[in-house]
All heavy atoms as TSV, in Angstrom:
chain	resi	resn	atom	element	x	y	z
A	1	MET	N	N	173.369	114.951	52.614
A	1	MET	CA	C	171.977	115.265	52.870
A	1	MET	C	C	171.529	114.551	54.144
A	1	MET	O	O	171.448	113.336	54.190
A	1	MET	CB	C	171.151	114.804	51.666
A	1	MET	CG	C	169.801	115.455	51.592
A	1	MET	SD	S	168.791	114.674	50.322
A	1	MET	CE	C	168.942	115.810	49.012
A	2	ALA	N	N	171.252	115.251	55.182
A	2	ALA	CA	C	170.874	114.666	56.467
A	2	ALA	C	C	169.451	114.122	56.419
A	2	ALA	O	O	168.552	114.749	55.902
A	2	ALA	CB	C	170.984	115.714	57.566
A	3	GLY	N	N	169.274	112.915	56.936
A	3	GLY	CA	C	167.943	112.327	57.024
A	3	GLY	C	C	167.430	111.713	55.743
A	3	GLY	O	O	166.313	111.240	55.691
A	4	ALA	N	N	168.224	111.701	54.690
A	4	ALA	CA	C	167.775	111.122	53.421
A	4	ALA	C	C	167.789	109.600	53.536
A	4	ALA	O	O	168.706	109.019	54.101
A	4	ALA	CB	C	168.673	111.572	52.281
A	5	ALA	N	N	166.761	108.969	52.980
A	5	ALA	CA	C	166.686	107.512	53.005
A	5	ALA	C	C	167.715	106.938	52.042
A	5	ALA	O	O	167.875	107.419	50.934
A	5	ALA	CB	C	165.286	107.059	52.614
A	6	ARG	N	N	168.417	105.922	52.487
A	6	ARG	CA	C	169.422	105.276	51.659
A	6	ARG	C	C	168.733	104.224	50.803
A	6	ARG	O	O	167.977	103.402	51.298
A	6	ARG	CB	C	170.460	104.635	52.559
A	6	ARG	CG	C	171.641	104.129	51.825
A	6	ARG	CD	C	172.666	103.653	52.784
A	6	ARG	NE	N	173.371	102.556	52.142
A	6	ARG	CZ	C	174.381	101.932	52.660
A	6	ARG	NH1	N	174.790	102.264	53.852
A	6	ARG	NH2	N	174.975	100.969	52.029
A	7	LYS	N	N	168.997	104.250	49.488
A	7	LYS	CA	C	168.367	103.309	48.579
A	7	LYS	C	C	169.385	102.299	48.091
A	7	LYS	O	O	170.526	102.620	47.821
A	7	LYS	CB	C	167.755	104.055	47.396
A	7	LYS	CG	C	166.605	104.933	47.806
A	7	LYS	CD	C	165.960	105.584	46.626
A	7	LYS	CE	C	164.830	106.463	47.106
A	7	LYS	NZ	N	164.197	107.182	46.026
A	8	LYS	N	N	168.932	101.061	47.964
A	8	LYS	CA	C	169.784	99.987	47.505
A	8	LYS	C	C	169.546	99.780	46.015
A	8	LYS	O	O	168.401	99.801	45.553
A	8	LYS	CB	C	169.444	98.715	48.273
A	8	LYS	CG	C	170.300	97.532	47.910
A	8	LYS	CD	C	169.945	96.332	48.759
A	8	LYS	CE	C	170.831	95.160	48.380
A	8	LYS	NZ	N	170.512	93.979	49.178
A	9	LEU	N	N	170.600	99.558	45.256
A	9	LEU	CA	C	170.483	99.305	43.824
A	9	LEU	C	C	170.443	97.803	43.596
A	9	LEU	O	O	171.346	97.073	44.010
A	9	LEU	CB	C	171.670	99.935	43.090
A	9	LEU	CG	C	171.542	100.068	41.592
A	9	LEU	CD1	C	170.365	100.984	41.228
A	9	LEU	CD2	C	172.820	100.631	40.995
A	10	VAL	N	N	169.357	97.314	42.973
A	10	VAL	CA	C	169.201	95.908	42.627
A	10	VAL	C	C	168.971	95.862	41.122
A	10	VAL	O	O	167.916	96.288	40.638
A	10	VAL	CB	C	168.009	95.258	43.366
A	10	VAL	CG1	C	167.818	93.819	42.922
A	10	VAL	CG2	C	168.203	95.342	44.872
A	11	GLY	N	N	169.975	95.366	40.396
A	11	GLY	CA	C	169.890	95.431	38.946
A	11	GLY	C	C	169.833	96.885	38.533
A	11	GLY	O	O	170.655	97.688	38.950
A	12	ARG	N	N	168.811	97.234	37.759
A	12	ARG	CA	C	168.669	98.637	37.355
A	12	ARG	C	C	167.626	99.376	38.190
A	12	ARG	O	O	167.161	100.448	37.817
A	12	ARG	CB	C	168.333	98.724	35.876
A	12	ARG	CG	C	166.966	98.205	35.510
A	12	ARG	CD	C	166.696	98.448	34.033
A	12	ARG	NE	N	165.289	98.396	33.771
A	12	ARG	CZ	C	164.730	97.641	32.849
A	12	ARG	NH1	N	165.482	96.890	32.092
A	12	ARG	NH2	N	163.442	97.663	32.674
A	13	TYR	N	N	167.242	98.808	39.322
A	13	TYR	CA	C	166.203	99.392	40.168
A	13	TYR	C	C	166.781	99.936	41.466
A	13	TYR	O	O	167.586	99.289	42.122
A	13	TYR	CB	C	165.124	98.346	40.479
A	13	TYR	CG	C	164.418	97.888	39.232
A	13	TYR	CD1	C	164.864	96.784	38.523
A	13	TYR	CD2	C	163.331	98.584	38.736
A	13	TYR	CE1	C	164.240	96.377	37.363
A	13	TYR	CE2	C	162.700	98.189	37.579
A	13	TYR	CZ	C	163.160	97.088	36.891
A	13	TYR	OH	O	162.546	96.700	35.731
A	14	GLU	N	N	166.337	101.132	41.854
A	14	GLU	CA	C	166.674	101.712	43.146
A	14	GLU	C	C	165.543	101.341	44.101
A	14	GLU	O	O	164.412	101.789	43.934
A	14	GLU	CB	C	166.780	103.229	43.036
A	14	GLU	CG	C	167.924	103.700	42.175
A	14	GLU	CD	C	167.950	105.204	42.017
A	14	GLU	OE1	O	167.117	105.913	42.635
A	14	GLU	OE2	O	168.800	105.684	41.257
A	15	VAL	N	N	165.858	100.505	45.072
A	15	VAL	CA	C	164.838	99.970	45.975
A	15	VAL	C	C	164.727	100.859	47.200
A	15	VAL	O	O	165.728	101.176	47.845
A	15	VAL	CB	C	165.172	98.523	46.393
A	15	VAL	CG1	C	164.092	97.958	47.290
A	15	VAL	CG2	C	165.350	97.649	45.152
A	16	GLY	N	N	163.502	101.252	47.527
A	16	GLY	CA	C	163.254	102.139	48.652
A	16	GLY	C	C	162.530	101.449	49.792
A	16	GLY	O	O	162.819	100.306	50.140
A	17	ARG	N	N	161.527	102.120	50.308
A	17	ARG	CA	C	160.836	101.685	51.524
A	17	ARG	C	C	159.913	100.481	51.285
A	17	ARG	O	O	159.489	100.218	50.162
A	17	ARG	CB	C	160.026	102.839	52.090
A	17	ARG	CG	C	158.896	103.292	51.191
A	17	ARG	CD	C	158.211	104.541	51.754
A	17	ARG	NE	N	157.194	105.000	50.839
A	17	ARG	CZ	C	155.934	104.583	50.842
A	17	ARG	NH1	N	155.538	103.704	51.732
A	17	ARG	NH2	N	155.060	105.047	49.971
A	18	THR	N	N	159.592	99.785	52.355
A	18	THR	CA	C	158.632	98.686	52.319
A	18	THR	C	C	157.227	99.272	52.267
A	18	THR	O	O	156.880	100.139	53.073
A	18	THR	CB	C	158.780	97.800	53.574
A	18	THR	OG1	O	160.107	97.272	53.606
A	18	THR	CG2	C	157.775	96.661	53.574
A	19	ILE	N	N	156.420	98.801	51.304
A	19	ILE	CA	C	155.047	99.295	51.182
A	19	ILE	C	C	154.016	98.223	51.521
A	19	ILE	O	O	152.828	98.505	51.587
A	19	ILE	CB	C	154.771	99.889	49.783
A	19	ILE	CG1	C	155.052	98.879	48.680
A	19	ILE	CG2	C	155.598	101.149	49.583
A	19	ILE	CD1	C	154.715	99.375	47.277
A	20	GLY	N	N	154.481	96.997	51.763
A	20	GLY	CA	C	153.582	95.913	52.149
A	20	GLY	C	C	154.383	94.719	52.626
A	20	GLY	O	O	155.576	94.603	52.351
A	21	GLN	N	N	153.710	93.831	53.383
A	21	GLN	CA	C	154.411	92.677	53.922
A	21	GLN	C	C	153.434	91.535	54.119
A	21	GLN	O	O	152.298	91.746	54.537
A	21	GLN	CB	C	155.057	93.048	55.255
A	21	GLN	CG	C	155.937	91.987	55.823
A	21	GLN	CD	C	156.738	92.484	57.004
A	21	GLN	OE1	O	156.897	93.678	57.217
A	21	GLN	NE2	N	157.248	91.559	57.793
A	22	GLY	N	N	153.891	90.325	53.800
A	22	GLY	CA	C	153.089	89.128	53.995
A	22	GLY	C	C	153.880	88.106	54.788
A	22	GLY	O	O	154.884	88.435	55.408
A	23	SER	N	N	153.438	86.848	54.748
A	23	SER	CA	C	154.084	85.819	55.556
A	23	SER	C	C	155.449	85.402	55.019
A	23	SER	O	O	156.293	84.941	55.776
A	23	SER	CB	C	153.181	84.590	55.662
A	23	SER	OG	O	152.867	84.098	54.376
A	24	PHE	N	N	155.698	85.552	53.721
A	24	PHE	CA	C	156.978	85.130	53.174
A	24	PHE	C	C	157.597	86.148	52.218
A	24	PHE	O	O	158.564	85.845	51.532
A	24	PHE	CB	C	156.849	83.776	52.469
A	24	PHE	CG	C	155.790	83.749	51.394
A	24	PHE	CD1	C	156.066	84.198	50.113
A	24	PHE	CD2	C	154.530	83.270	51.677
A	24	PHE	CE1	C	155.102	84.167	49.130
A	24	PHE	CE2	C	153.560	83.234	50.700
A	24	PHE	CZ	C	153.839	83.684	49.424
A	25	ALA	N	N	157.054	87.342	52.160
A	25	ALA	CA	C	157.592	88.340	51.238
A	25	ALA	C	C	157.303	89.757	51.724
A	25	ALA	O	O	156.408	89.980	52.521
A	25	ALA	CB	C	156.994	88.146	49.855
A	26	LYS	N	N	158.091	90.687	51.205
A	26	LYS	CA	C	157.853	92.116	51.407
A	26	LYS	C	C	157.686	92.734	50.027
A	26	LYS	O	O	158.291	92.276	49.064
A	26	LYS	CB	C	159.035	92.789	52.101
A	26	LYS	CG	C	159.196	92.426	53.550
A	26	LYS	CD	C	160.342	93.204	54.170
A	26	LYS	CE	C	160.498	92.832	55.640
A	26	LYS	NZ	N	161.583	93.593	56.262
A	27	VAL	N	N	156.884	93.779	49.951
A	27	VAL	CA	C	156.745	94.528	48.708
A	27	VAL	C	C	157.428	95.868	48.932
A	27	VAL	O	O	157.119	96.585	49.884
A	27	VAL	CB	C	155.273	94.721	48.306
A	27	VAL	CG1	C	155.171	95.546	47.027
A	27	VAL	CG2	C	154.588	93.372	48.126
A	28	LYS	N	N	158.378	96.162	48.076
A	28	LYS	CA	C	159.174	97.382	48.196
A	28	LYS	C	C	158.828	98.339	47.061
A	28	LYS	O	O	158.533	97.916	45.949
A	28	LYS	CB	C	160.672	97.064	48.097
A	28	LYS	CG	C	161.185	96.131	49.161
A	28	LYS	CD	C	161.508	96.893	50.391
A	28	LYS	CE	C	162.349	96.075	51.356
A	28	LYS	NZ	N	162.789	96.888	52.464
A	29	PHE	N	N	158.875	99.625	47.358
A	29	PHE	CA	C	158.761	100.641	46.321
A	29	PHE	C	C	160.124	100.737	45.655
A	29	PHE	O	O	161.156	100.757	46.317
A	29	PHE	CB	C	158.391	101.997	46.932
A	29	PHE	CG	C	158.370	103.107	45.930
A	29	PHE	CD1	C	157.299	103.253	45.068
A	29	PHE	CD2	C	159.430	103.982	45.827
A	29	PHE	CE1	C	157.281	104.268	44.130
A	29	PHE	CE2	C	159.422	105.004	44.897
A	29	PHE	CZ	C	158.351	105.142	44.042
A	30	ALA	N	N	160.150	100.760	44.323
A	30	ALA	CA	C	161.407	100.872	43.595
A	30	ALA	C	C	161.217	101.790	42.395
A	30	ALA	O	O	160.085	102.045	41.970
A	30	ALA	CB	C	161.888	99.494	43.147
A	31	VAL	N	N	162.315	102.270	41.877
A	31	VAL	CA	C	162.294	103.141	40.708
A	31	VAL	C	C	163.289	102.592	39.693
A	31	VAL	O	O	164.432	102.259	40.049
A	31	VAL	CB	C	162.686	104.593	41.100
A	31	VAL	CG1	C	162.777	105.484	39.871
A	31	VAL	CG2	C	161.693	105.158	42.094
A	32	ASP	N	N	162.845	102.475	38.449
A	32	ASP	CA	C	163.727	102.062	37.362
A	32	ASP	C	C	164.745	103.184	37.154
A	32	ASP	O	O	164.378	104.312	36.819
A	32	ASP	CB	C	162.909	101.827	36.095
A	32	ASP	CG	C	163.734	101.265	34.954
A	32	ASP	OD1	O	164.886	101.700	34.762
A	32	ASP	OD2	O	163.219	100.391	34.243
A	33	ALA	N	N	166.015	102.899	37.379
A	33	ALA	CA	C	167.062	103.922	37.294
A	33	ALA	C	C	167.219	104.464	35.876
A	33	ALA	O	O	167.641	105.602	35.693
A	33	ALA	CB	C	168.393	103.360	37.787
A	34	ASP	N	N	166.871	103.673	34.865
A	34	ASP	CA	C	167.006	104.108	33.473
A	34	ASP	C	C	165.880	105.038	33.040
A	34	ASP	O	O	166.107	106.033	32.368
A	34	ASP	CB	C	167.047	102.906	32.529
A	34	ASP	CG	C	168.267	102.025	32.754
A	34	ASP	OD1	O	169.284	102.531	33.280
A	34	ASP	OD2	O	168.206	100.831	32.416
A	35	THR	N	N	164.642	104.694	33.442
A	35	THR	CA	C	163.481	105.449	32.951
A	35	THR	C	C	162.828	106.328	34.006
A	35	THR	O	O	162.041	107.207	33.678
A	35	THR	CB	C	162.410	104.488	32.412
A	35	THR	OG1	O	161.892	103.710	33.503
A	35	THR	CG2	C	162.968	103.575	31.331
A	36	GLY	N	N	163.102	106.049	35.278
A	36	GLY	CA	C	162.464	106.788	36.360
A	36	GLY	C	C	161.059	106.290	36.678
A	36	GLY	O	O	160.360	106.867	37.505
A	37	ALA	N	N	160.641	105.205	36.039
A	37	ALA	CA	C	159.298	104.654	36.255
A	37	ALA	C	C	159.213	103.998	37.639
A	37	ALA	O	O	160.083	103.202	38.006
A	37	ALA	CB	C	158.964	103.633	35.184
A	38	PRO	N	N	158.162	104.307	38.398
A	38	PRO	CA	C	157.980	103.659	39.700
A	38	PRO	C	C	157.448	102.240	39.514
A	38	PRO	O	O	156.630	101.983	38.621
A	38	PRO	CB	C	156.948	104.546	40.392
A	38	PRO	CG	C	156.180	105.168	39.280
A	38	PRO	CD	C	157.141	105.323	38.141
A	39	VAL	N	N	157.921	101.316	40.337
A	39	VAL	CA	C	157.468	99.927	40.293
A	39	VAL	C	C	157.342	99.397	41.717
A	39	VAL	O	O	157.899	99.965	42.654
A	39	VAL	CB	C	158.437	99.019	39.491
A	39	VAL	CG1	C	158.529	99.431	38.035
A	39	VAL	CG2	C	159.813	98.987	40.109
A	40	ALA	N	N	156.607	98.308	41.854
A	40	ALA	CA	C	156.551	97.575	43.119
A	40	ALA	C	C	157.383	96.316	42.922
A	40	ALA	O	O	157.256	95.626	41.916
A	40	ALA	CB	C	155.117	97.211	43.469
A	41	MET	N	N	158.257	96.027	43.875
A	41	MET	CA	C	159.141	94.869	43.766
A	41	MET	C	C	158.849	93.917	44.923
A	41	MET	O	O	158.898	94.312	46.092
A	41	MET	CB	C	160.602	95.324	43.821
A	41	MET	CG	C	161.592	94.196	43.748
A	41	MET	SD	S	163.302	94.776	43.830
A	41	MET	CE	C	163.477	95.483	42.206
A	42	LYS	N	N	158.525	92.686	44.598
A	42	LYS	CA	C	158.258	91.672	45.619
A	42	LYS	C	C	159.573	90.994	45.982
A	42	LYS	O	O	160.256	90.450	45.121
A	42	LYS	CB	C	157.262	90.646	45.083
A	42	LYS	CG	C	156.765	89.664	46.112
A	42	LYS	CD	C	155.668	88.801	45.514
A	42	LYS	CE	C	154.943	88.007	46.541
A	42	LYS	NZ	N	153.877	87.198	45.929
A	43	VAL	N	N	159.925	91.030	47.264
A	43	VAL	CA	C	161.166	90.446	47.756
A	43	VAL	C	C	160.799	89.239	48.609
A	43	VAL	O	O	160.176	89.380	49.664
A	43	VAL	CB	C	161.973	91.475	48.590
A	43	VAL	CG1	C	163.272	90.861	49.084
A	43	VAL	CG2	C	162.234	92.727	47.767
A	44	LEU	N	N	161.170	88.055	48.136
A	44	LEU	CA	C	160.821	86.815	48.817
A	44	LEU	C	C	161.884	86.428	49.841
A	44	LEU	O	O	163.076	86.610	49.597
A	44	LEU	CB	C	160.668	85.685	47.804
A	44	LEU	CG	C	159.663	85.918	46.687
A	44	LEU	CD1	C	159.743	84.802	45.666
A	44	LEU	CD2	C	158.267	86.024	47.252
A	45	ASP	N	N	161.454	85.862	50.967
A	45	ASP	CA	C	162.368	85.355	51.987
A	45	ASP	C	C	162.607	83.867	51.685
A	45	ASP	O	O	161.787	83.012	52.014
A	45	ASP	CB	C	161.757	85.535	53.377
A	45	ASP	CG	C	162.690	85.093	54.491
A	45	ASP	OD1	O	163.683	84.374	54.218
A	45	ASP	OD2	O	162.432	85.462	55.639
A	46	LYS	N	N	163.707	83.586	51.020
A	46	LYS	CA	C	164.009	82.239	50.550
A	46	LYS	C	C	164.060	81.219	51.689
A	46	LYS	O	O	163.522	80.121	51.579
A	46	LYS	CB	C	165.335	82.250	49.789
A	46	LYS	CG	C	165.701	80.940	49.161
A	46	LYS	CD	C	166.985	81.082	48.359
A	46	LYS	CE	C	167.399	79.787	47.717
A	46	LYS	NZ	N	168.643	79.955	46.937
A	47	ALA	N	N	164.677	81.579	52.806
A	47	ALA	CA	C	164.810	80.647	53.933
A	47	ALA	C	C	163.438	80.249	54.482
A	47	ALA	O	O	163.183	79.070	54.735
A	47	ALA	CB	C	165.663	81.267	55.035
A	48	THR	N	N	162.543	81.220	54.636
A	48	THR	CA	C	161.198	80.924	55.148
A	48	THR	C	C	160.447	80.006	54.195
A	48	THR	O	O	159.791	79.050	54.615
A	48	THR	CB	C	160.397	82.226	55.346
A	48	THR	OG1	O	161.079	83.042	56.287
A	48	THR	CG2	C	158.987	81.946	55.839
A	49	ILE	N	N	160.554	80.268	52.914
A	49	ILE	CA	C	159.858	79.460	51.905
A	49	ILE	C	C	160.355	78.021	51.930
A	49	ILE	O	O	159.565	77.080	51.964
A	49	ILE	CB	C	160.051	80.083	50.514
A	49	ILE	CG1	C	159.327	81.424	50.439
A	49	ILE	CG2	C	159.541	79.145	49.415
A	49	ILE	CD1	C	159.725	82.281	49.270
A	50	LEU	N	N	161.668	77.842	51.937
A	50	LEU	CA	C	162.229	76.495	51.910
A	50	LEU	C	C	162.018	75.759	53.223
A	50	LEU	O	O	161.680	74.568	53.226
A	50	LEU	CB	C	163.714	76.552	51.560
A	50	LEU	CG	C	164.029	77.061	50.149
A	50	LEU	CD1	C	165.539	77.143	49.946
A	50	LEU	CD2	C	163.388	76.204	49.092
A	51	ASN	N	N	162.197	76.433	54.360
A	51	ASN	CA	C	162.037	75.793	55.666
A	51	ASN	C	C	160.607	75.343	55.922
A	51	ASN	O	O	160.375	74.356	56.613
A	51	ASN	CB	C	162.490	76.723	56.795
A	51	ASN	CG	C	163.987	76.910	56.807
A	51	ASN	OD1	O	164.737	76.111	56.256
A	51	ASN	ND2	N	164.437	77.986	57.429
A	52	ASN	N	N	159.639	76.081	55.401
A	52	ASN	CA	C	158.237	75.754	55.631
A	52	ASN	C	C	157.574	75.068	54.440
A	52	ASN	O	O	156.358	74.921	54.416
A	52	ASN	CB	C	157.462	77.025	55.992
A	52	ASN	CG	C	157.928	77.599	57.302
A	52	ASN	OD1	O	157.992	76.911	58.302
A	52	ASN	ND2	N	158.295	78.868	57.291
A	53	ARG	N	N	158.380	74.672	53.472
A	53	ARG	CA	C	157.902	73.971	52.282
A	53	ARG	C	C	156.719	74.699	51.638
A	53	ARG	O	O	155.658	74.124	51.404
A	53	ARG	CB	C	157.541	72.532	52.623
A	53	ARG	CG	C	158.737	71.792	53.158
A	53	ARG	CD	C	158.435	70.396	53.554
A	53	ARG	NE	N	159.618	69.819	54.185
A	53	ARG	CZ	C	159.870	68.543	54.206
A	53	ARG	NH1	N	159.057	67.698	53.665
A	53	ARG	NH2	N	160.952	68.108	54.796
A	54	MET	N	N	156.921	75.978	51.374
A	54	MET	CA	C	155.867	76.849	50.858
A	54	MET	C	C	156.008	77.117	49.355
A	54	MET	O	O	155.390	78.024	48.832
A	54	MET	CB	C	155.890	78.178	51.603
A	54	MET	CG	C	155.650	78.056	53.087
A	54	MET	SD	S	155.961	79.604	53.970
A	54	MET	CE	C	154.620	80.594	53.407
A	55	LEU	N	N	156.823	76.330	48.654
A	55	LEU	CA	C	157.109	76.610	47.249
A	55	LEU	C	C	155.843	76.632	46.394
A	55	LEU	O	O	155.674	77.511	45.554
A	55	LEU	CB	C	158.102	75.587	46.707
A	55	LEU	CG	C	158.793	75.940	45.410
A	55	LEU	CD1	C	159.477	77.294	45.504
A	55	LEU	CD2	C	159.817	74.876	45.048
A	56	GLN	N	N	154.928	75.702	46.614
A	56	GLN	CA	C	153.689	75.668	45.828
A	56	GLN	C	C	152.827	76.907	46.110
A	56	GLN	O	O	152.253	77.496	45.199
A	56	GLN	CB	C	152.907	74.396	46.133
A	56	GLN	CG	C	151.755	74.171	45.178
A	56	GLN	CD	C	151.105	72.819	45.398
A	56	GLN	OE1	O	151.089	72.300	46.515
A	56	GLN	NE2	N	150.573	72.246	44.336
A	57	GLN	N	N	152.773	77.333	47.354
A	57	GLN	CA	C	152.016	78.525	47.718
A	57	GLN	C	C	152.611	79.773	47.064
A	57	GLN	O	O	151.887	80.634	46.580
A	57	GLN	CB	C	152.011	78.695	49.235
A	57	GLN	CG	C	151.202	79.872	49.726
A	57	GLN	CD	C	151.200	79.972	51.244
A	57	GLN	OE1	O	151.637	79.068	51.939
A	57	GLN	NE2	N	150.721	81.078	51.754
A	58	VAL	N	N	153.925	79.842	47.013
A	58	VAL	CA	C	154.605	80.977	46.392
A	58	VAL	C	C	154.320	80.994	44.896
A	58	VAL	O	O	154.048	82.047	44.319
A	58	VAL	CB	C	156.124	80.930	46.650
A	58	VAL	CG1	C	156.856	81.975	45.832
A	58	VAL	CG2	C	156.403	81.115	48.127
A	59	SER	N	N	154.347	79.852	44.260
A	59	SER	CA	C	154.067	79.772	42.822
A	59	SER	C	C	152.670	80.281	42.514
A	59	SER	O	O	152.467	81.025	41.561
A	59	SER	CB	C	154.208	78.333	42.328
A	59	SER	OG	O	155.544	77.912	42.471
A	60	LYS	N	N	151.689	79.912	43.329
A	60	LYS	CA	C	150.317	80.376	43.134
A	60	LYS	C	C	150.225	81.889	43.338
A	60	LYS	O	O	149.578	82.592	42.590
A	60	LYS	CB	C	149.370	79.672	44.100
A	60	LYS	CG	C	149.097	78.240	43.761
A	60	LYS	CD	C	148.156	77.617	44.780
A	60	LYS	CE	C	147.975	76.142	44.523
A	60	LYS	NZ	N	147.121	75.518	45.543
A	61	SER	N	N	150.899	82.387	44.368
A	61	SER	CA	C	150.872	83.811	44.667
A	61	SER	C	C	151.481	84.619	43.531
A	61	SER	O	O	150.926	85.626	43.102
A	61	SER	CB	C	151.642	84.082	45.959
A	61	SER	OG	O	151.802	85.453	46.170
A	62	ASP	N	N	152.616	84.192	43.027
A	62	ASP	CA	C	153.298	84.927	41.967
A	62	ASP	C	C	152.515	84.903	40.665
A	62	ASP	O	O	152.521	85.869	39.924
A	62	ASP	CB	C	154.706	84.392	41.748
A	62	ASP	CG	C	155.678	84.890	42.797
A	62	ASP	OD1	O	155.294	85.788	43.569
A	62	ASP	OD2	O	156.809	84.396	42.848
A	63	SER	N	N	151.814	83.823	40.377
A	63	SER	CA	C	151.068	83.763	39.119
A	63	SER	C	C	149.857	84.690	39.137
A	63	SER	O	O	149.376	85.106	38.092
A	63	SER	CB	C	150.632	82.325	38.824
A	63	SER	OG	O	149.687	81.905	39.784
A	64	SER	N	N	149.384	85.064	40.327
A	64	SER	CA	C	148.214	85.932	40.412
A	64	SER	C	C	148.570	87.389	40.732
A	64	SER	O	O	147.689	88.233	40.784
A	64	SER	CB	C	147.259	85.410	41.485
A	64	SER	OG	O	147.859	85.497	42.753
A	65	CYS	N	N	149.845	87.686	40.913
A	65	CYS	CA	C	150.256	89.032	41.328
A	65	CYS	C	C	150.075	90.087	40.256
A	65	CYS	O	O	149.559	91.152	40.509
A	65	CYS	CB	C	151.715	89.036	41.760
A	65	CYS	SG	S	151.935	88.461	43.428
A	66	SER	N	N	150.543	89.818	39.078
A	66	SER	CA	C	150.592	90.858	38.079
A	66	SER	C	C	150.478	90.285	36.683
A	66	SER	O	O	151.077	89.252	36.389
A	66	SER	CB	C	151.913	91.619	38.203
A	66	SER	OG	O	152.040	92.538	37.157
A	67	PRO	N	N	149.733	90.950	35.826
A	67	PRO	CA	C	149.660	90.485	34.445
A	67	PRO	C	C	150.873	90.918	33.626
A	67	PRO	O	O	150.988	90.610	32.463
A	67	PRO	CB	C	148.384	91.170	33.928
A	67	PRO	CG	C	148.288	92.416	34.730
A	67	PRO	CD	C	148.837	92.064	36.088
A	68	PHE	N	N	151.784	91.668	34.248
A	68	PHE	CA	C	152.947	92.191	33.550
A	68	PHE	C	C	154.197	91.429	33.970
A	68	PHE	O	O	154.290	90.962	35.091
A	68	PHE	CB	C	153.134	93.675	33.873
A	68	PHE	CG	C	151.899	94.486	33.589
A	68	PHE	CD1	C	151.105	94.929	34.621
A	68	PHE	CD2	C	151.529	94.757	32.288
A	68	PHE	CE1	C	149.960	95.657	34.383
A	68	PHE	CE2	C	150.375	95.484	32.027
A	68	PHE	CZ	C	149.596	95.938	33.065
A	69	PRO	N	N	155.178	91.323	33.080
A	69	PRO	CA	C	156.442	90.679	33.471
A	69	PRO	C	C	157.110	91.472	34.587
A	69	PRO	O	O	157.087	92.697	34.579
A	69	PRO	CB	C	157.295	90.722	32.196
A	69	PRO	CG	C	156.449	91.284	31.128
A	69	PRO	CD	C	155.178	91.793	31.731
A	70	LEU	N	N	157.676	90.780	35.546
A	70	LEU	CA	C	158.321	91.427	36.681
A	70	LEU	C	C	159.836	91.231	36.579
A	70	LEU	O	O	160.301	90.217	36.096
A	70	LEU	CB	C	157.815	90.819	37.989
A	70	LEU	CG	C	156.328	90.970	38.243
A	70	LEU	CD1	C	155.948	90.200	39.501
A	70	LEU	CD2	C	155.950	92.422	38.389
A	71	PRO	N	N	160.605	92.188	37.077
A	71	PRO	CA	C	162.072	92.036	37.051
A	71	PRO	C	C	162.486	90.949	38.014
A	71	PRO	O	O	161.906	90.781	39.079
A	71	PRO	CB	C	162.581	93.399	37.509
A	71	PRO	CG	C	161.459	93.998	38.266
A	71	PRO	CD	C	160.195	93.455	37.647
A	72	VAL	N	N	163.482	90.175	37.627
A	72	VAL	CA	C	163.986	89.095	38.466
A	72	VAL	C	C	165.414	89.434	38.843
A	72	VAL	O	O	166.219	89.779	37.988
A	72	VAL	CB	C	163.923	87.744	37.727
A	72	VAL	CG1	C	164.516	86.644	38.579
A	72	VAL	CG2	C	162.495	87.426	37.335
A	73	SER	N	N	165.721	89.315	40.114
A	73	SER	CA	C	167.060	89.605	40.586
A	73	SER	C	C	167.679	88.327	41.110
A	73	SER	O	O	167.026	87.537	41.776
A	73	SER	CB	C	166.985	90.648	41.707
A	73	SER	OG	O	168.267	90.854	42.222
A	74	ALA	N	N	168.937	88.121	40.815
A	74	ALA	CA	C	169.641	86.906	41.282
A	74	ALA	C	C	170.095	87.062	42.698
A	74	ALA	O	O	170.251	88.061	43.243
A	74	ALA	CB	C	170.837	86.630	40.389
């Protein structure tokens, strides 16, 4: 299929395009491969967080992001 976007599989999620971006993370559109449910996946830049000692800021951001459990990828 020419011109089709290539999706990366992370756990059971097919990760697509970037839908948002901040100082230490990107938000990606993803689809649960098992159910087909669309989700937003926050992808953190570990090097930026550690180099700038932003761990406390990240903790605050993640606690206010969503009232629902989010998938965690290793």
